[in-house]
KOLMI-180524 format. One record per residue (C-alpha): x, y, z; residue in one letter. Coordinates in nm, 3 decimals, padded with zeros to 5 digits, m for minus. Layout:
N
<atom xx="X" yy="Y" zz="Z" rest="A"/>
...
//
This chain:
331
<atom xx="08.585" yy="12.156" zz="07.413" rest="M"/>
<atom xx="08.600" yy="12.002" zz="07.066" rest="F"/>
<atom xx="08.274" yy="11.873" zz="06.950" rest="D"/>
<atom xx="08.318" yy="11.555" zz="06.714" rest="C"/>
<atom xx="07.961" yy="11.632" zz="06.560" rest="G"/>
<atom xx="07.799" yy="11.370" zz="06.361" rest="K"/>
<atom xx="08.009" yy="11.089" zz="06.315" rest="I"/>
<atom xx="08.021" yy="10.830" zz="06.020" rest="A"/>
<atom xx="08.209" yy="10.497" zz="05.950" rest="I"/>
<atom xx="08.419" yy="10.428" zz="05.633" rest="I"/>
<atom xx="08.421" yy="10.050" zz="05.582" rest="G"/>
<atom xx="08.211" yy="09.721" zz="05.635" rest="G"/>
<atom xx="08.444" yy="09.476" zz="05.766" rest="G"/>
<atom xx="08.456" yy="09.328" zz="06.158" rest="S"/>
<atom xx="08.660" yy="09.611" zz="06.310" rest="W"/>
<atom xx="08.418" yy="09.871" zz="06.125" rest="A"/>
<atom xx="08.103" yy="09.659" zz="06.268" rest="T"/>
<atom xx="08.298" yy="09.683" zz="06.619" rest="A"/>
<atom xx="08.383" yy="10.061" zz="06.619" rest="I"/>
<atom xx="07.998" yy="10.110" zz="06.501" rest="A"/>
<atom xx="07.885" yy="09.937" zz="06.784" rest="K"/>
<atom xx="08.085" yy="10.138" zz="07.034" rest="I"/>
<atom xx="07.995" yy="10.467" zz="06.880" rest="V"/>
<atom xx="07.628" yy="10.431" zz="06.808" rest="V"/>
<atom xx="07.601" yy="10.315" zz="07.175" rest="G"/>
<atom xx="07.697" yy="10.669" zz="07.247" rest="H"/>
<atom xx="07.545" yy="10.885" zz="06.982" rest="T"/>
<atom xx="07.236" yy="10.696" zz="06.887" rest="H"/>
<atom xx="07.300" yy="10.801" zz="06.524" rest="H"/>
<atom xx="07.607" yy="10.726" zz="06.248" rest="I"/>
<atom xx="07.652" yy="10.741" zz="05.889" rest="G"/>
<atom xx="07.767" yy="10.460" zz="05.761" rest="W"/>
<atom xx="07.943" yy="10.405" zz="05.425" rest="Y"/>
<atom xx="07.957" yy="10.029" zz="05.244" rest="M"/>
<atom xx="08.061" yy="10.017" zz="04.912" rest="R"/>
<atom xx="07.791" yy="09.744" zz="04.832" rest="R"/>
<atom xx="07.427" yy="09.803" zz="04.812" rest="D"/>
<atom xx="07.344" yy="09.435" zz="04.862" rest="D"/>
<atom xx="07.512" yy="09.421" zz="05.186" rest="R"/>
<atom xx="07.326" yy="09.756" zz="05.291" rest="I"/>
<atom xx="07.010" yy="09.589" zz="05.197" rest="E"/>
<atom xx="07.082" yy="09.259" zz="05.387" rest="D"/>
<atom xx="07.187" yy="09.468" zz="05.700" rest="F"/>
<atom xx="06.878" yy="09.653" zz="05.692" rest="I"/>
<atom xx="06.663" yy="09.355" zz="05.664" rest="R"/>
<atom xx="06.837" yy="09.126" zz="05.928" rest="L"/>
<atom xx="06.972" yy="09.412" zz="06.185" rest="G"/>
<atom xx="07.313" yy="09.307" zz="06.165" rest="H"/>
<atom xx="07.628" yy="09.268" zz="05.914" rest="N"/>
<atom xx="07.567" yy="09.004" zz="05.710" rest="P"/>
<atom xx="07.942" yy="08.935" zz="05.628" rest="A"/>
<atom xx="08.101" yy="09.030" zz="05.964" rest="Y"/>
<atom xx="08.021" yy="08.997" zz="06.375" rest="L"/>
<atom xx="07.648" yy="08.852" zz="06.284" rest="A"/>
<atom xx="07.621" yy="08.817" zz="06.641" rest="S"/>
<atom xx="07.599" yy="09.195" zz="06.693" rest="V"/>
<atom xx="07.278" yy="09.360" zz="06.647" rest="H"/>
<atom xx="07.197" yy="09.707" zz="06.557" rest="F"/>
<atom xx="06.879" yy="09.952" zz="06.569" rest="N"/>
<atom xx="06.925" yy="10.011" zz="06.213" rest="T"/>
<atom xx="06.681" yy="10.337" zz="06.255" rest="E"/>
<atom xx="07.004" yy="10.470" zz="06.450" rest="E"/>
<atom xx="07.202" yy="10.410" zz="06.118" rest="I"/>
<atom xx="07.210" yy="10.627" zz="05.785" rest="F"/>
<atom xx="07.359" yy="10.377" zz="05.528" rest="F"/>
<atom xx="07.510" yy="10.497" zz="05.171" rest="S"/>
<atom xx="07.723" yy="10.326" zz="04.921" rest="S"/>
<atom xx="07.820" yy="10.674" zz="04.799" rest="D"/>
<atom xx="08.130" yy="10.807" zz="04.990" rest="I"/>
<atom xx="08.030" yy="11.157" zz="04.900" rest="N"/>
<atom xx="07.694" yy="11.187" zz="05.056" rest="I"/>
<atom xx="07.863" yy="11.049" zz="05.357" rest="I"/>
<atom xx="08.159" yy="11.279" zz="05.363" rest="A"/>
<atom xx="07.917" yy="11.572" zz="05.296" rest="E"/>
<atom xx="07.683" yy="11.526" zz="05.572" rest="N"/>
<atom xx="07.930" yy="11.399" zz="05.877" rest="Y"/>
<atom xx="08.174" yy="11.610" zz="06.045" rest="D"/>
<atom xx="08.400" yy="11.316" zz="06.194" rest="T"/>
<atom xx="08.478" yy="11.033" zz="05.945" rest="L"/>
<atom xx="08.616" yy="10.717" zz="06.071" rest="V"/>
<atom xx="08.811" yy="10.518" zz="05.828" rest="F"/>
<atom xx="08.824" yy="10.127" zz="05.890" rest="V"/>
<atom xx="08.905" yy="09.983" zz="05.578" rest="T"/>
<atom xx="09.182" yy="09.737" zz="05.486" rest="P"/>
<atom xx="09.471" yy="09.938" zz="05.409" rest="S"/>
<atom xx="09.526" yy="09.768" zz="05.042" rest="P"/>
<atom xx="09.183" yy="09.930" zz="04.966" rest="Y"/>
<atom xx="09.157" yy="10.271" zz="05.092" rest="L"/>
<atom xx="09.295" yy="10.434" zz="04.782" rest="K"/>
<atom xx="09.026" yy="10.263" zz="04.575" rest="N"/>
<atom xx="08.759" yy="10.391" zz="04.822" rest="H"/>
<atom xx="08.882" yy="10.748" zz="04.830" rest="L"/>
<atom xx="08.928" yy="10.775" zz="04.431" rest="R"/>
<atom xx="08.516" yy="10.809" zz="04.426" rest="K"/>
<atom xx="08.574" yy="11.105" zz="04.682" rest="L"/>
<atom xx="08.476" yy="11.411" zz="04.501" rest="K"/>
<atom xx="08.392" yy="11.587" zz="04.861" rest="T"/>
<atom xx="08.683" yy="11.815" zz="05.020" rest="R"/>
<atom xx="08.803" yy="11.674" zz="05.356" rest="I"/>
<atom xx="09.032" yy="11.902" zz="05.448" rest="R"/>
<atom xx="08.809" yy="12.058" zz="05.751" rest="E"/>
<atom xx="08.676" yy="11.717" zz="05.854" rest="K"/>
<atom xx="08.791" yy="11.550" zz="06.147" rest="F"/>
<atom xx="08.959" yy="11.233" zz="06.015" rest="I"/>
<atom xx="09.005" yy="10.925" zz="06.224" rest="V"/>
<atom xx="09.190" yy="10.612" zz="06.099" rest="T"/>
<atom xx="09.136" yy="10.277" zz="06.265" rest="A"/>
<atom xx="09.341" yy="10.130" zz="05.983" rest="I"/>
<atom xx="09.631" yy="09.927" zz="06.128" rest="K"/>
<atom xx="09.796" yy="09.916" zz="05.806" rest="G"/>
<atom xx="10.010" yy="10.118" zz="05.558" rest="I"/>
<atom xx="09.920" yy="10.240" zz="05.182" rest="V"/>
<atom xx="10.080" yy="10.023" zz="04.923" rest="P"/>
<atom xx="10.257" yy="10.190" zz="04.653" rest="D"/>
<atom xx="10.280" yy="10.521" zz="04.856" rest="E"/>
<atom xx="10.443" yy="10.341" zz="05.161" rest="N"/>
<atom xx="10.273" yy="10.606" zz="05.413" rest="L"/>
<atom xx="10.095" yy="10.532" zz="05.718" rest="V"/>
<atom xx="09.727" yy="10.644" zz="05.691" rest="C"/>
<atom xx="09.772" yy="11.003" zz="05.863" rest="S"/>
<atom xx="10.065" yy="11.097" zz="05.618" rest="E"/>
<atom xx="09.840" yy="10.968" zz="05.331" rest="Y"/>
<atom xx="09.568" yy="11.190" zz="05.427" rest="F"/>
<atom xx="09.770" yy="11.498" zz="05.509" rest="H"/>
<atom xx="10.006" yy="11.461" zz="05.186" rest="H"/>
<atom xx="09.719" yy="11.366" zz="04.916" rest="I"/>
<atom xx="09.422" yy="11.554" zz="05.076" rest="Y"/>
<atom xx="09.579" yy="11.822" zz="05.255" rest="D"/>
<atom xx="09.416" yy="11.742" zz="05.597" rest="V"/>
<atom xx="09.614" yy="11.912" zz="05.858" rest="P"/>
<atom xx="09.796" yy="11.702" zz="06.107" rest="Y"/>
<atom xx="09.551" yy="11.875" zz="06.408" rest="D"/>
<atom xx="09.271" yy="11.710" zz="06.212" rest="N"/>
<atom xx="09.421" yy="11.366" zz="06.188" rest="L"/>
<atom xx="09.349" yy="11.109" zz="06.455" rest="A"/>
<atom xx="09.441" yy="10.730" zz="06.499" rest="C"/>
<atom xx="09.299" yy="10.432" zz="06.720" rest="I"/>
<atom xx="09.537" yy="10.211" zz="06.841" rest="G"/>
<atom xx="09.581" yy="09.947" zz="07.114" rest="G"/>
<atom xx="09.513" yy="09.564" zz="07.174" rest="P"/>
<atom xx="09.178" yy="09.538" zz="07.032" rest="S"/>
<atom xx="09.046" yy="09.239" zz="06.799" rest="H"/>
<atom xx="08.709" yy="09.298" zz="06.679" rest="A"/>
<atom xx="08.557" yy="08.977" zz="06.792" rest="E"/>
<atom xx="08.640" yy="09.049" zz="07.162" rest="E"/>
<atom xx="08.499" yy="09.406" zz="07.154" rest="V"/>
<atom xx="08.201" yy="09.261" zz="06.994" rest="A"/>
<atom xx="08.155" yy="09.030" zz="07.288" rest="L"/>
<atom xx="08.203" yy="09.332" zz="07.522" rest="E"/>
<atom xx="08.507" yy="09.183" zz="07.682" rest="R"/>
<atom xx="08.748" yy="09.459" zz="07.837" rest="L"/>
<atom xx="08.957" yy="09.624" zz="07.587" rest="S"/>
<atom xx="09.171" yy="09.915" zz="07.624" rest="Y"/>
<atom xx="09.211" yy="10.167" zz="07.317" rest="L"/>
<atom xx="09.455" yy="10.475" zz="07.275" rest="T"/>
<atom xx="09.348" yy="10.773" zz="07.058" rest="V"/>
<atom xx="09.626" yy="10.950" zz="06.914" rest="G"/>
<atom xx="09.629" yy="11.313" zz="06.779" rest="C"/>
<atom xx="09.856" yy="11.598" zz="06.788" rest="S"/>
<atom xx="09.556" yy="11.803" zz="06.924" rest="D"/>
<atom xx="09.507" yy="11.654" zz="07.243" rest="I"/>
<atom xx="09.177" yy="11.808" zz="07.298" rest="D"/>
<atom xx="09.035" yy="11.641" zz="06.993" rest="K"/>
<atom xx="09.206" yy="11.326" zz="07.091" rest="A"/>
<atom xx="09.021" yy="11.364" zz="07.432" rest="K"/>
<atom xx="08.665" yy="11.448" zz="07.271" rest="A"/>
<atom xx="08.711" yy="11.135" zz="07.058" rest="F"/>
<atom xx="08.772" yy="10.906" zz="07.370" rest="T"/>
<atom xx="08.437" yy="11.027" zz="07.527" rest="Q"/>
<atom xx="08.286" yy="10.861" zz="07.204" rest="V"/>
<atom xx="08.436" yy="10.521" zz="07.275" rest="L"/>
<atom xx="08.457" yy="10.496" zz="07.652" rest="S"/>
<atom xx="08.234" yy="10.239" zz="07.814" rest="S"/>
<atom xx="08.236" yy="09.968" zz="08.076" rest="N"/>
<atom xx="08.420" yy="09.772" zz="07.837" rest="Y"/>
<atom xx="08.606" yy="10.014" zz="07.649" rest="I"/>
<atom xx="08.889" yy="10.211" zz="07.861" rest="K"/>
<atom xx="09.052" yy="10.497" zz="07.649" rest="T"/>
<atom xx="09.376" yy="10.701" zz="07.695" rest="K"/>
<atom xx="09.510" yy="10.973" zz="07.461" rest="T"/>
<atom xx="09.863" yy="11.041" zz="07.290" rest="S"/>
<atom xx="10.016" yy="11.275" zz="07.060" rest="T"/>
<atom xx="10.241" yy="10.993" zz="06.904" rest="D"/>
<atom xx="10.031" yy="10.933" zz="06.583" rest="V"/>
<atom xx="10.338" yy="10.835" zz="06.370" rest="T"/>
<atom xx="10.455" yy="10.614" zz="06.633" rest="G"/>
<atom xx="10.124" yy="10.429" zz="06.680" rest="I"/>
<atom xx="10.070" yy="10.398" zz="06.329" rest="E"/>
<atom xx="10.395" yy="10.255" zz="06.235" rest="Y"/>
<atom xx="10.381" yy="10.014" zz="06.544" rest="S"/>
<atom xx="10.036" yy="09.900" zz="06.423" rest="S"/>
<atom xx="10.204" yy="09.796" zz="06.096" rest="V"/>
<atom xx="10.504" yy="09.624" zz="06.246" rest="L"/>
<atom xx="10.293" yy="09.416" zz="06.484" rest="K"/>
<atom xx="10.138" yy="09.272" zz="06.184" rest="N"/>
<atom xx="10.453" yy="09.166" zz="06.016" rest="V"/>
<atom xx="10.557" yy="09.018" zz="06.365" rest="Y"/>
<atom xx="10.251" yy="08.826" zz="06.400" rest="A"/>
<atom xx="10.314" yy="08.662" zz="06.068" rest="I"/>
<atom xx="10.648" yy="08.557" zz="06.185" rest="A"/>
<atom xx="10.521" yy="08.437" zz="06.516" rest="A"/>
<atom xx="10.262" yy="08.223" zz="06.297" rest="G"/>
<atom xx="10.540" yy="08.084" zz="06.102" rest="I"/>
<atom xx="10.757" yy="07.985" zz="06.400" rest="C"/>
<atom xx="10.416" yy="07.811" zz="06.509" rest="S"/>
<atom xx="10.382" yy="07.623" zz="06.205" rest="G"/>
<atom xx="10.718" yy="07.511" zz="06.186" rest="L"/>
<atom xx="10.658" yy="07.385" zz="06.536" rest="K"/>
<atom xx="10.854" yy="07.619" zz="06.732" rest="Y"/>
<atom xx="10.716" yy="07.623" zz="07.093" rest="G"/>
<atom xx="10.608" yy="07.894" zz="07.340" rest="D"/>
<atom xx="10.971" yy="07.945" zz="07.482" rest="N"/>
<atom xx="11.081" yy="08.033" zz="07.153" rest="F"/>
<atom xx="10.776" yy="08.248" zz="07.083" rest="Q"/>
<atom xx="10.851" yy="08.454" zz="07.414" rest="A"/>
<atom xx="11.223" yy="08.518" zz="07.248" rest="V"/>
<atom xx="11.078" yy="08.639" zz="06.925" rest="L"/>
<atom xx="10.821" yy="08.856" zz="07.077" rest="M"/>
<atom xx="11.097" yy="09.025" zz="07.316" rest="S"/>
<atom xx="11.338" yy="09.074" zz="07.003" rest="N"/>
<atom xx="11.018" yy="09.195" zz="06.799" rest="A"/>
<atom xx="10.968" yy="09.496" zz="07.045" rest="V"/>
<atom xx="11.326" yy="09.565" zz="07.055" rest="Q"/>
<atom xx="11.338" yy="09.590" zz="06.663" rest="E"/>
<atom xx="11.008" yy="09.796" zz="06.676" rest="M"/>
<atom xx="11.170" yy="10.052" zz="06.896" rest="S"/>
<atom xx="11.488" yy="10.079" zz="06.723" rest="R"/>
<atom xx="11.271" yy="10.168" zz="06.412" rest="F"/>
<atom xx="11.024" yy="10.417" zz="06.593" rest="L"/>
<atom xx="11.319" yy="10.603" zz="06.732" rest="K"/>
<atom xx="11.465" yy="10.660" zz="06.383" rest="V"/>
<atom xx="11.147" yy="10.724" zz="06.196" rest="I"/>
<atom xx="10.979" yy="10.933" zz="06.460" rest="S"/>
<atom xx="11.215" yy="11.027" zz="06.736" rest="P"/>
<atom xx="10.983" yy="11.153" zz="07.006" rest="V"/>
<atom xx="10.968" yy="11.035" zz="07.385" rest="E"/>
<atom xx="10.731" yy="10.728" zz="07.404" rest="R"/>
<atom xx="10.735" yy="10.424" zz="07.610" rest="N"/>
<atom xx="10.739" yy="10.130" zz="07.381" rest="V"/>
<atom xx="10.603" yy="09.904" zz="07.655" rest="Y"/>
<atom xx="10.263" yy="10.087" zz="07.679" rest="D"/>
<atom xx="09.971" yy="09.868" zz="07.564" rest="S"/>
<atom xx="09.938" yy="10.069" zz="07.238" rest="V"/>
<atom xx="10.278" yy="09.925" zz="07.112" rest="Y"/>
<atom xx="10.358" yy="09.645" zz="07.316" rest="L"/>
<atom xx="10.018" yy="09.535" zz="07.406" rest="G"/>
<atom xx="09.892" yy="09.541" zz="07.063" rest="D"/>
<atom xx="10.204" yy="09.342" zz="06.941" rest="L"/>
<atom xx="10.145" yy="09.062" zz="07.203" rest="L"/>
<atom xx="09.786" yy="09.019" zz="07.122" rest="V"/>
<atom xx="09.849" yy="09.013" zz="06.753" rest="T"/>
<atom xx="10.119" yy="08.780" zz="06.776" rest="G"/>
<atom xx="09.945" yy="08.516" zz="07.022" rest="Y"/>
<atom xx="09.587" yy="08.541" zz="06.974" rest="S"/>
<atom xx="09.402" yy="08.271" zz="06.747" rest="N"/>
<atom xx="09.172" yy="08.610" zz="06.664" rest="F"/>
<atom xx="09.493" yy="08.749" zz="06.454" rest="S"/>
<atom xx="09.439" yy="08.717" zz="06.107" rest="R"/>
<atom xx="09.830" yy="08.762" zz="06.074" rest="N"/>
<atom xx="09.926" yy="08.515" zz="06.295" rest="R"/>
<atom xx="09.658" yy="08.268" zz="06.112" rest="V"/>
<atom xx="09.848" yy="08.352" zz="05.772" rest="F"/>
<atom xx="10.173" yy="08.299" zz="05.917" rest="G"/>
<atom xx="10.117" yy="07.957" zz="06.058" rest="T"/>
<atom xx="09.977" yy="07.837" zz="05.726" rest="M"/>
<atom xx="10.285" yy="07.963" zz="05.553" rest="I"/>
<atom xx="10.479" yy="07.784" zz="05.817" rest="G"/>
<atom xx="10.290" yy="07.479" zz="05.743" rest="K"/>
<atom xx="10.388" yy="07.480" zz="05.372" rest="G"/>
<atom xx="10.097" yy="07.662" zz="05.188" rest="Y"/>
<atom xx="10.212" yy="07.900" zz="04.931" rest="S"/>
<atom xx="10.098" yy="08.272" zz="04.984" rest="V"/>
<atom xx="09.824" yy="08.275" zz="04.728" rest="K"/>
<atom xx="09.667" yy="07.943" zz="04.874" rest="S"/>
<atom xx="09.684" yy="08.072" zz="05.222" rest="A"/>
<atom xx="09.502" yy="08.407" zz="05.104" rest="Q"/>
<atom xx="09.226" yy="08.215" zz="04.903" rest="I"/>
<atom xx="09.205" yy="07.977" zz="05.217" rest="E"/>
<atom xx="09.171" yy="08.267" zz="05.467" rest="M"/>
<atom xx="08.898" yy="08.477" zz="05.265" rest="E"/>
<atom xx="09.010" yy="08.771" zz="05.479" rest="M"/>
<atom xx="09.284" yy="09.037" zz="05.451" rest="I"/>
<atom xx="09.616" yy="08.954" zz="05.639" rest="A"/>
<atom xx="09.751" yy="09.310" zz="05.633" rest="E"/>
<atom xx="10.090" yy="09.226" zz="05.729" rest="G"/>
<atom xx="10.151" yy="09.071" zz="05.409" rest="Y"/>
<atom xx="10.134" yy="09.401" zz="05.244" rest="F"/>
<atom xx="10.268" yy="09.581" zz="05.539" rest="G"/>
<atom xx="10.602" yy="09.335" zz="05.489" rest="T"/>
<atom xx="10.653" yy="09.489" zz="05.166" rest="K"/>
<atom xx="10.583" yy="09.837" zz="05.227" rest="C"/>
<atom xx="10.823" yy="09.825" zz="05.544" rest="M"/>
<atom xx="11.087" yy="09.682" zz="05.380" rest="K"/>
<atom xx="11.097" yy="09.954" zz="05.119" rest="E"/>
<atom xx="11.041" yy="10.209" zz="05.396" rest="V"/>
<atom xx="11.361" yy="10.087" zz="05.555" rest="N"/>
<atom xx="11.578" yy="10.085" zz="05.266" rest="R"/>
<atom xx="11.584" yy="10.450" zz="05.333" rest="H"/>
<atom xx="11.623" yy="10.436" zz="05.723" rest="T"/>
<atom xx="11.880" yy="10.138" zz="05.747" rest="H"/>
<atom xx="11.748" yy="10.008" zz="06.078" rest="V"/>
<atom xx="11.853" yy="09.648" zz="06.191" rest="N"/>
<atom xx="11.547" yy="09.470" zz="06.121" rest="M"/>
<atom xx="11.599" yy="09.092" zz="06.120" rest="P"/>
<atom xx="11.254" yy="08.986" zz="06.172" rest="I"/>
<atom xx="11.108" yy="09.206" zz="05.900" rest="L"/>
<atom xx="11.386" yy="09.090" zz="05.685" rest="D"/>
<atom xx="11.309" yy="08.704" zz="05.734" rest="A"/>
<atom xx="10.950" yy="08.765" zz="05.687" rest="V"/>
<atom xx="11.016" yy="08.958" zz="05.360" rest="Y"/>
<atom xx="11.266" yy="08.681" zz="05.231" rest="N"/>
<atom xx="10.983" yy="08.406" zz="05.305" rest="I"/>
<atom xx="10.661" yy="08.578" zz="05.160" rest="L"/>
<atom xx="10.832" yy="08.770" zz="04.871" rest="Y"/>
<atom xx="11.178" yy="08.606" zz="04.777" rest="E"/>
<atom xx="11.019" yy="08.261" zz="04.832" rest="R"/>
<atom xx="11.300" yy="08.143" zz="05.057" rest="I"/>
<atom xx="11.228" yy="07.808" zz="05.267" rest="S"/>
<atom xx="11.072" yy="07.891" zz="05.594" rest="P"/>
<atom xx="11.249" yy="07.655" zz="05.765" rest="Q"/>
<atom xx="11.600" yy="07.782" zz="05.630" rest="I"/>
<atom xx="11.490" yy="08.169" zz="05.698" rest="E"/>
<atom xx="11.387" yy="08.093" zz="06.058" rest="I"/>
<atom xx="11.665" yy="07.880" zz="06.123" rest="K"/>
<atom xx="11.907" yy="08.187" zz="06.022" rest="L"/>
<atom xx="11.677" yy="08.422" zz="06.240" rest="L"/>
<atom xx="11.725" yy="08.201" zz="06.539" rest="T"/>
<atom xx="12.088" yy="08.219" zz="06.519" rest="D"/>
<atom xx="12.084" yy="08.600" zz="06.523" rest="S"/>
<atom xx="11.883" yy="08.603" zz="06.859" rest="F"/>
<atom xx="12.033" yy="08.581" zz="07.203" rest="R"/>
//
């Protein structure tokens, strides 16, 4: 049986904090990379993350903090990356330590801008990490609900199923149910697309479209996602599993969803920049929309929802006009 060894968290946001809570509850020791020393000092003093999920308290004696990613990479066997996808490259630029032999887990529900690669592809192509050393965490899982210990279901994807099973043991608890999958690429791309569709749902909400239309939008979104996944990674999968459809629904409907909130602001008339400033948090679907549009220039899948969101965010087409055109394409 594969042993995950010593586990470290890379990232300091809300989802990183929620995953750290889960993991340290099992292992009673984690490494934790945060880029800012002042945040680390405040965390140790207060016993909780000073910036995110402040209600989650930790025994900081069980945590080795460092603002040096190389110290963490050198001393830990499993590295769980939980940074916003637009910032991943900046964190990794500081990395001098070879990570090819490490077990890399990405809990990043986004795509690397400019490279237009999902995270497992990025680690494989840029850092030479073998695919059987790469895993991802997917499923409907708002950090806020995990922090409140509300029942959540997570899927660990890895081409080496024994490694996936080993990591599920680190996550499983009375409030976290887990399963495994070998469909790493499908899980990662669906995680990117559900953010785009959540922005679409938010835009429609901001435009005062009702629940009836939101249901039609989501049913078309899962069909669009399925079409794309069949082309980009033609393996057997059930797109109605929780890691695909479930994640799409929770991101499209929940008030915890940053992407839905961002979209709602756009629908109400905010500019992209003003919405980003007011949110003070990253809506990864904004970056994912552009990346997926560029990826789809090569795959040529019919993706009218993606196209509509791209036109609104990047071509500055009126949300009222673009969504009206989109509604005319639905049946």
